[in-house]
C-alpha positions in Angstrom: 66.8 86.8 87.0 70.1 86.2 86.6 71.5 87.0 83.4 74.6 85.4 82.5 77.0 88.7 82.9 76.4 88.5 86.6 78.5 86.1 87.4 81.6 87.2 84.9 81.0 90.6 86.7 81.5 89.6 90.1 84.8 87.4 89.0 85.9 90.6 87.8 85.0 92.7 91.2 86.7 89.5 93.4 89.8 89.6 91.3 89.8 93.5 91.2 89.5 93.5 95.2 92.6 90.2 95.3 94.4 92.9 92.9 94.2 95.7 95.6 94.7 93.5 98.4 98.0 92.3 97.1 99.3 96.0 96.0 98.5 97.2 99.6 100.4 93.8 101.2 103.1 94.5 98.5 104.5 97.8 99.5 103.8 97.4 103.2 106.4 94.2 102.7 108.5 96.3 100.6 108.9 98.7 103.4 108.7 96.5 106.4 112.1 94.6 104.4 114.2 98.2 104.8 112.8 99.9 101.2 111.1 102.9 102.6 110.5 104.5 99.5 109.1 101.7 96.7 108.2 102.4 93.3 105.2 101.7 91.4 107.3 99.1 89.3 108.7 97.1 92.5 105.0 97.1 94.2 103.7 95.6 90.9 106.4 93.4 90.5 106.3 92.6 94.2 102.1 91.7 93.8 102.4 90.2 90.5 100.1 92.7 88.6 101.1 95.0 86.3 102.3 99.1 86.4 99.2 100.0 84.8 96.9 97.8 87.9 98.6 100.1 90.6 98.0 102.9 88.9 94.3 102.7 88.2 93.9 101.0 91.7 96.1 104.0 93.3 95.7 107.6 90.9 97.6 109.1 94.1 100.0 108.7 96.8 97.2 109.6 99.7 94.9 107.3 98.5 97.9 104.2 99.1 99.1 106.1 102.1 95.3 105.6 103.7 94.9 102.1 102.9 98.3 101.0 104.1 97.7 102.7 107.3 94.2 101.1 107.7 95.7 98.3 107.8 98.5 99.0 110.2 96.0 100.4 112.6 94.2 96.5 112.6 97.7 95.2 113.5 98.2 97.8 116.2 94.8 98.1 117.6 95.4 95.8 120.6 98.1 98.1 121.4 95.4 100.7 122.6 93.0 99.1 124.4 92.3 100.7 127.8 93.7 98.1 130.3 92.8 98.6 133.7 95.0 101.0 135.4 96.4 99.3 138.1 99.8 99.1 140.0 101.6 101.7 141.7 103.1 104.6 139.7 106.8 102.3 139.1 104.5 99.7 137.4 102.3 101.6 135.3 105.8 103.3 134.0 106.8 99.8 133.4 103.7 98.5 131.6 103.3 102.2 129.6 107.2 101.7 128.4 106.6 98.5 127.3 103.6 98.9 125.4 105.5 102.3 123.5 108.2 99.5 123.0 106.5 97.3 121.4 104.5 99.6 119.1 107.7 101.6 117.7 109.5 98.7 116.9 106.3 97.1 114.6 106.0 100.2 113.1 109.7 101.9 112.8 110.2 101.2 108.7 106.9 102.6 107.7 107.1 105.8 110.2 110.1 106.1 108.7 108.9 106.0 105.2 106.1 108.3 106.0 108.7 111.1 107.3 110.0 111.2 104.1 106.6 111.5 102.7 105.2 114.3 104.6 106.5 117.3 103.6 105.0 117.1 100.3 101.1 115.0 101.9 98.8 117.0 103.6 96.9 113.9 104.9 100.7 112.4 106.6 100.8 115.6 108.1 97.4 115.0 109.6 98.1 111.3 110.1 101.3 112.3 112.2 99.0 115.3 114.3 96.6 112.7 115.5 99.3 110.4 115.9 100.5 112.8 118.6 97.1 113.4 120.3 96.3 109.9 120.5 100.0 108.9 122.3 99.0 111.7 124.4 96.2 110.4 125.4 97.8 107.5 126.1 100.1 108.6 128.2 97.7 110.9 130.6 95.8 107.7 130.9 98.2 105.6 131.7 99.6 108.5 134.5 97.0 110.7 135.4 99.4 111.8 138.5 100.8 114.2 135.5 97.0 116.1 135.6 97.7 118.0 132.6 99.3 117.6 128.9 100.6 121.2 129.5 102.6 120.5 132.9 106.6 120.8 131.8 107.1 117.0 133.5 104.0 115.8 131.1 105.8 117.7 128.0 108.9 116.5 128.6 108.0 112.6 129.8 105.7 113.0 126.8 108.8 113.7 124.7 111.3 110.7 126.3 108.4 108.3 124.9 108.0 109.5 121.8 109.0 107.8 118.4 111.8 110.0 117.3 113.3 109.4 121.0 113.0 105.4 120.8 114.6 105.9 117.6 117.8 107.8 118.0 118.0 105.7 121.1 117.8 102.7 118.3 119.4 103.4 115.1 121.5 106.7 116.3 122.4 105.2 119.3 122.5 101.8 118.6 121.5 100.2 121.4 119.3 96.9 122.0 115.4 96.8 122.7 116.2 96.0 126.5 118.4 98.6 126.9 116.0 101.2 125.2 113.5 99.9 127.1 115.4 100.0 130.3 116.7 103.9 129.2 113.2 105.0 128.4 111.7 103.5 132.1 114.6 104.9 134.2 114.0 108.1 132.5 110.2 108.4 133.0 110.5 107.3 136.1 113.0 109.7 137.3 110.7 112.7 136.3 107.4 111.1 137.7 109.5 110.7 141.1 110.3 114.4 141.1 106.6 115.2 140.7 104.7 117.2 143.5 103.6 115.0 146.4 99.5 115.2 146.5 98.0 117.0 149.4 
């Protein structure tokens, strides 16, 4: 038997879910626009909810960080789909660098925001470590000639194709996206060409 209170309960649940999603999207929008550390008041205003609603859904920052990360992972998932590994060394280096540039341009404000909070968040520290491992696997997938992640060349190329190197070129050296891509491609390709030839 369906009671009259059930539709009302369902409505409250749906409103709660909409409010939660609006808060997450508000935080992502604010950070994406350059506000790397939005306050609860700013998120509430952007989401058109009360400040108490923000704290009711996200009683601690790690819960909010985790939910924001889930949304970002959905957006960048295609960049980590394993494509067919074809082409000569130069072609594969070019494809890898292009993927990294696309990824880093998309996540740049969120990574900079996470870096601000990482020293005080064990969750963000674990997330960063997981990201480093994921990018390392992606590197070795595209460039199996490196052989092992422990080789000096692999470590150098991992550094060159890191988010931190991308930000140094884009922010500190003020390079455009095409010039950044060219610098990373040339550096990685030069190191790969120096690898010993397999017998």
